[in-house]
Backbone as a printed PyTorch tensor [residue, N CA C, xyz], in Angstrom:
tensor([[[ 84.3430,  71.6650, 136.0130],
         [ 84.4220,  73.1090, 136.1200],
         [ 85.4450,  73.6770, 135.1360]],

        [[ 86.5620,  72.9700, 134.9410],
         [ 87.6030,  73.4280, 134.0270],
         [ 87.1370,  73.4350, 132.5850]],

        [[ 86.2600,  72.4760, 132.2260],
         [ 85.7520,  72.4080, 130.8600],
         [ 84.8480,  73.6050, 130.5750]],

        [[ 84.0540,  74.0020, 131.5390],
         [ 83.1490,  75.1420, 131.3610],
         [ 83.9430,  76.4320, 131.1770]],

        [[ 84.9970,  76.6130, 131.9600],
         [ 85.8350,  77.8120, 131.8310],
         [ 86.5410,  77.8180, 130.4800]],

        [[ 87.0330,  76.6510, 130.0460],
         [ 87.6860,  76.5630, 128.7350],
         [ 86.6980,  76.8880, 127.6200]],

        [[ 85.4860,  76.3640, 127.7220],
         [ 84.4610,  76.6340, 126.7200],
         [ 84.1280,  78.1200, 126.6670]],

        [[ 83.9810,  78.7540, 127.8150],
         [ 83.6860,  80.1880, 127.8610],
         [ 84.8240,  81.0170, 127.2800]],

        [[ 86.0660,  80.6070, 127.5340],
         [ 87.2110,  81.3210, 126.9540],
         [ 87.2360,  81.1870, 125.4360]],

        [[ 86.9290,  79.9940, 124.9290],
         [ 86.9000,  79.7900, 123.4770],
         [ 85.7960,  80.6360, 122.8470]],

        [[ 84.6280,  80.6680, 123.4730],
         [ 83.5220,  81.4810, 122.9560],
         [ 83.9010,  82.9570, 122.9740]],

        [[ 84.5550,  83.4040, 124.0290],
         [ 84.9740,  84.7970, 124.1350],
         [ 85.9960,  85.1510, 123.0590]],

        [[ 86.9600,  84.2770, 122.8260],
         [ 87.9730,  84.5160, 121.7910],
         [ 87.3140,  84.5440, 120.4160]],

        [[ 86.4060,  83.6150, 120.1440],
         [ 85.7090,  83.6150, 118.8570],
         [ 84.8750,  84.8760, 118.6660]],

        [[ 84.2640,  85.3520, 119.7340],
         [ 83.4890,  86.5880, 119.6590],
         [ 84.3690,  87.7560, 119.2420]],

        [[ 85.5480,  87.8740, 119.8500],
         [ 86.4360,  88.9850, 119.5070],
         [ 87.0040,  88.8430, 118.0980]],

        [[ 87.2500,  87.6260, 117.6470],
         [ 87.7420,  87.4170, 116.2830],
         [ 86.6730,  87.8290, 115.2710]],

        [[ 85.4430,  87.3880, 115.4840],
         [ 84.3500,  87.7460, 114.5710],
         [ 84.1100,  89.2480, 114.5930]],

        [[ 84.1880,  89.8410, 115.7460],
         [ 83.9770,  91.2890, 115.8640],
         [ 85.0590,  92.0680, 115.1120]],

        [[ 86.3100,  91.6280, 115.2180],
         [ 87.3850,  92.3310, 114.5130],
         [ 87.2530,  92.1660, 113.0060]],

        [[ 86.8320,  90.9860, 112.5380],
         [ 86.6300,  90.8020, 111.1070],
         [ 85.4740,  91.6420, 110.5890]],

        [[ 84.4310,  91.7910, 111.3670],
         [ 83.3030,  92.5960, 110.8990],
         [ 83.7060,  94.0570, 110.7580]],

        [[ 84.5600,  94.5340, 111.6460],
         [ 85.0420,  95.9140, 111.5140],
         [ 85.9330,  96.0670, 110.2930]],

        [[ 86.8020,  95.0940, 110.0310],
         [ 87.6880,  95.2030, 108.8760],
         [ 86.8960,  95.0830, 107.5800]],

        [[ 85.8620,  94.2410, 107.5520],
         [ 85.0290,  94.1510, 106.3590],
         [ 84.2880,  95.4570, 106.1150]],

        [[ 83.8590,  96.1170, 107.1680],
         [ 83.1900,  97.4090, 107.0320],
         [ 84.1690,  98.4290, 106.4500]],

        [[ 85.4250,  98.4070, 106.9060],
         [ 86.4410,  99.3210, 106.3930],
         [ 86.7150,  99.0370, 104.9230]],

        [[ 86.8280,  97.7660, 104.5710],
         [ 87.0780,  97.3930, 103.1810],
         [ 85.9030,  97.8150, 102.3070]],

        [[ 84.6880,  97.6700, 102.8090],
         [ 83.5070,  98.0690, 102.0530],
         [ 83.5090,  99.5710, 101.7940]],

        [[ 83.8950, 100.3550, 102.7810],
         [ 83.9480, 101.8110, 102.6190],
         [ 85.0230, 102.1970, 101.6090]],

        [[ 86.1750, 101.5450, 101.6540],
         [ 87.2630, 101.8560, 100.7210],
         [ 86.8650, 101.5030,  99.2940]],

        [[ 86.2560, 100.3390,  99.0990],
         [ 85.8360,  99.9290,  97.7560],
         [ 84.7580, 100.8680,  97.2240]],

        [[ 83.8240, 101.2600,  98.0680],
         [ 82.7810, 102.1950,  97.6470],
         [ 83.3800, 103.5420,  97.2630]],

        [[ 84.3590, 104.0170,  98.0200],
         [ 85.0270, 105.2770,  97.7150],
         [ 85.7540, 105.1860,  96.3760]],

        [[ 86.4120, 104.0680,  96.1150],
         [ 87.1090, 103.8800,  94.8410],
         [ 86.1260, 103.8780,  93.6750]],

        [[ 85.0210, 103.1750,  93.8350],
         [ 84.0420, 103.1140,  92.7480],
         [ 83.4240, 104.4800,  92.4800]],

        [[ 83.1130, 105.2300,  93.5330],
         [ 82.5610, 106.5710,  93.3410],
         [ 83.5610, 107.4860,  92.6430]],

        [[ 84.8240, 107.3900,  93.0110],
         [ 85.8440, 108.2090,  92.3730],
         [ 86.0000, 107.8960,  90.8970]],

        [[ 85.9920, 106.6110,  90.5560],
         [ 86.1430, 106.2390,  89.1510],
         [ 84.9090, 106.6100,  88.3350]],

        [[ 83.7290, 106.4420,  88.9150],
         [ 82.5050, 106.8460,  88.2110],
         [ 82.4980, 108.3540,  87.9900]],

        [[ 82.9280, 109.1130,  88.9840],
         [ 82.9790, 110.5660,  88.8370],
         [ 84.0150, 110.9770,  87.7920]],

        [[ 85.1420, 110.2880,  87.7440],
         [ 86.1680, 110.5890,  86.7440],
         [ 85.6210, 110.3700,  85.3390]],

        [[ 84.9430, 109.2750,  85.1270],
         [ 84.3620, 108.9950,  83.8120],
         [ 83.2430, 109.9880,  83.4990]],

        [[ 82.4540, 110.3450,  84.5090],
         [ 81.3690, 111.3150,  84.3030],
         [ 81.9120, 112.6900,  83.9460]],

        [[ 82.9780, 113.1020,  84.6100],
         [ 83.5920, 114.4010,  84.3010],
         [ 84.0990, 114.3990,  82.8730]],

        [[ 84.6950, 113.3100,  82.4250],
         [ 85.1690, 113.2450,  81.0430],
         [ 84.0100, 113.2550,  80.0580]],

        [[ 82.9510, 112.5370,  80.3790],
         [ 81.8050, 112.4730,  79.4650],
         [ 81.1050, 113.8190,  79.3590]],

        [[ 80.8260, 114.4400,  80.4910],
         [ 80.1400, 115.7380,  80.4880],
         [ 81.0840, 116.8530,  80.0470]],

        [[ 82.3450, 116.7450,  80.4120],
         [ 83.3110, 117.7810,  80.0780],
         [ 83.6110, 117.8980,  78.6020]],

        [[ 83.3750, 116.8410,  77.8270],
         [ 83.6250, 116.9320,  76.3850],
         [ 82.7080, 117.9540,  75.7260]],

        [[ 81.5200, 118.1740,  76.2680],
         [ 80.6050, 119.1730,  75.7160],
         [ 81.0820, 120.5920,  75.9960]],

        [[ 81.9000, 120.7600,  77.0200],
         [ 82.3950, 122.0870,  77.4010],
         [ 83.8810, 122.2660,  77.1060]],

        [[ 84.4960, 121.2930,  76.4870],
         [ 85.9060, 121.3840,  76.1530],
         [ 86.8360, 121.1160,  77.3220]],

        [[ 86.3610, 120.4270,  78.3360],
         [ 87.1790, 120.1120,  79.5140],
         [ 87.2090, 118.6040,  79.6960]],

        [[ 88.3910, 118.0290,  79.5800],
         [ 88.5260, 116.5890,  79.8000],
         [ 89.7240, 116.3250,  80.6900]],

        [[ 89.6400, 115.2610,  81.4230],
         [ 90.7710, 114.7700,  82.2030],
         [ 91.2890, 113.5210,  81.5080]],

        [[ 92.5820, 113.4630,  81.3020],
         [ 93.1420, 112.2850,  80.6790],
         [ 93.0330, 111.0800,  81.6030]],

        [[ 92.5010, 110.0020,  81.0720],
         [ 92.3930, 108.7840,  81.8820],
         [ 93.6510, 107.9660,  81.6300]],

        [[ 94.5320, 107.9850,  82.6060],
         [ 95.7510, 107.1920,  82.5610],
         [ 95.9660, 106.5660,  83.9360]],

        [[ 97.0880, 105.9460,  84.1260],
         [ 97.3390, 105.2200,  85.3750],
         [ 97.3260, 106.1620,  86.5760]],

        [[ 97.9380, 107.3200,  86.4530],
         [ 98.0390, 108.2490,  87.5830],
         [ 96.6710, 108.7940,  87.9710]],

        [[ 95.8710, 109.2270,  86.9930],
         [ 94.5590, 109.7850,  87.3300],
         [ 93.6220, 108.7240,  87.8920]],

        [[ 93.7200, 107.5040,  87.3880],
         [ 92.8870, 106.4230,  87.9240],
         [ 93.2950, 106.0910,  89.3510]],

        [[ 94.5840, 106.0930,  89.6490],
         [ 95.0450, 105.8220,  91.0170],
         [ 94.5820, 106.9280,  91.9600]],

        [[ 94.7130, 108.1830,  91.5340],
         [ 94.2750, 109.2970,  92.3890],
         [ 92.7650, 109.2470,  92.5990]],

        [[ 92.0130, 109.0180,  91.5340],
         [ 90.5550, 108.9480,  91.6680],
         [ 90.1360, 107.7260,  92.4730]],

        [[ 90.8600, 106.6320,  92.3310],
         [ 90.5140, 105.4170,  93.0580],
         [ 90.8100, 105.5010,  94.5350]],

        [[ 91.9840, 105.9920,  94.8840],
         [ 92.3570, 106.0530,  96.2980],
         [ 91.6910, 107.2080,  97.0310]],

        [[ 91.5830, 108.3440,  96.3750],
         [ 91.0460, 109.5260,  97.0620],
         [ 89.5540, 109.7100,  96.8520]],

        [[ 88.9900, 109.0760,  95.8420],
         [ 87.5550, 109.1820,  95.6070],
         [ 87.1670, 110.5390,  95.0530]],

        [[ 86.0760, 111.0710,  95.5520],
         [ 85.5410, 112.3440,  95.0610],
         [ 86.5130, 113.5040,  95.2800]],

        [[ 87.1510, 113.6320,  96.4570],
         [ 88.1340, 114.7140,  96.6040],
         [ 89.3080, 114.5930,  95.6300]],

        [[ 89.6700, 113.3820,  95.2650],
         [ 90.7430, 113.1920,  94.2960],
         [ 90.3710, 113.7020,  92.9180]],

        [[ 89.1380, 113.4560,  92.5060],
         [ 88.6850, 113.9430,  91.2000],
         [ 88.5780, 115.4630,  91.2110]],

        [[ 88.1000, 116.0210,  92.3100],
         [ 88.0440, 117.4860,  92.4280],
         [ 89.4480, 118.0680,  92.3670]],

        [[ 90.4090, 117.4190,  93.0220],
         [ 91.8030, 117.8600,  92.9510],
         [ 92.3080, 117.8160,  91.5140]],

        [[ 92.0040, 116.7510,  90.7930],
         [ 92.4480, 116.6460,  89.4020],
         [ 91.8320, 117.7460,  88.5380]],

        [[ 90.5720, 118.0680,  88.7850],
         [ 89.9220, 119.1340,  88.0180],
         [ 90.5620, 120.4890,  88.3080]],

        [[ 90.8040, 120.7870,  89.5790],
         [ 91.4350, 122.0600,  89.9490],
         [ 92.8550, 122.1120,  89.4090]],

        [[ 93.5660, 121.0110,  89.4900],
         [ 94.9340, 120.9430,  88.9790],
         [ 94.9570, 121.2000,  87.4760]],

        [[ 94.0030, 120.6360,  86.7610],
         [ 93.9330, 120.8340,  85.3120],
         [ 93.5680, 122.2830,  84.9710]],

        [[ 92.6860, 122.8950,  85.7630],
         [ 92.2820, 124.2740,  85.4870],
         [ 93.4220, 125.2630,  85.6850]],

        [[ 94.2490, 125.0420,  86.6970],
         [ 95.3060, 125.9960,  87.0070],
         [ 96.6390, 125.6520,  86.3710]],

        [[ 96.7330, 124.5760,  85.6510],
         [ 97.9970, 124.2290,  85.0220],
         [ 97.9360, 124.3830,  83.5360]]])
């Protein structure tokens, strides 16, 4: 009887470990996707903006803002550039 209870406890612990990792992988996937979208949008704004005389400088700060904040970060950089 003790072996069955131990086995069930191990299965239960493994279930919760796998479940927590799946949630963290989902979070990491969302963060990486947000970073990629932000960087693609930053490059797109520079490419399209050259035809209209509007470019954002690609440097460490703008890449970090676009990477961490994604699309809202690039919009912030555009508004910041327009009003400064």
